[in-house]
C-alpha positions in Angstrom: 126.7 88.8 71.8 129.3 91.2 70.3 132.6 91.2 72.2 133.1 94.4 74.2 136.1 93.6 76.4 139.5 94.1 74.8 143.0 92.6 75.3 144.4 94.3 78.4 141.0 94.6 80.0 140.5 90.8 79.6 143.9 89.9 81.0 143.3 92.1 84.1 139.9 90.7 84.6 141.2 87.1 84.5 144.2 87.8 86.8 142.1 89.7 89.3 139.4 87.0 89.2 141.9 84.2 89.8 143.6 86.1 92.6 140.4 86.7 94.4 139.3 83.1 94.0 142.6 81.8 95.2 142.6 84.1 98.2 139.1 82.9 99.1 140.0 79.3 98.6 143.1 79.5 100.9 141.1 81.4 103.6 143.2 84.6 103.3 140.0 86.5 102.7 136.4 85.7 103.4 133.9 84.0 101.1 133.3 87.4 99.4 136.5 86.6 97.4 134.4 84.2 95.2 133.0 87.4 93.6 136.1 86.9 91.5 134.1 84.6 89.4 132.4 87.6 87.8 135.5 89.2 86.3 137.0 85.8 85.5 133.9 84.8 83.4 133.6 88.2 81.7 137.3 88.1 80.9 137.1 84.6 79.4 134.0 85.2 77.2 135.0 88.7 76.3 131.6 90.2 77.0 130.5 92.4 80.0 126.8 93.1 80.5 127.3 96.5 82.2 129.6 97.6 79.4 126.8 96.6 76.9 124.2 98.6 78.9 126.5 101.7 79.2 127.8 101.5 75.6 131.4 100.9 76.5 133.7 98.9 74.3 137.4 98.2 75.0 137.7 95.7 72.2 139.7 96.8 69.2 137.8 94.6 66.8 135.5 96.7 64.6 132.2 95.5 63.2 132.3 94.7 59.5 
């Protein structure tokens, strides 16, 4: 898997994912907040399946 999620995109995904999970865990929002696992995981691993399917790449690292 080639990384396709860049720096700012990764940070935003991690922050939003953690915020949604925290809100769901504290009961501020419903169980749907655990959907925050998806952006959290894609932010941590640096690869997003929909980006790969659509040909997007926000990562500044170029292939050799």
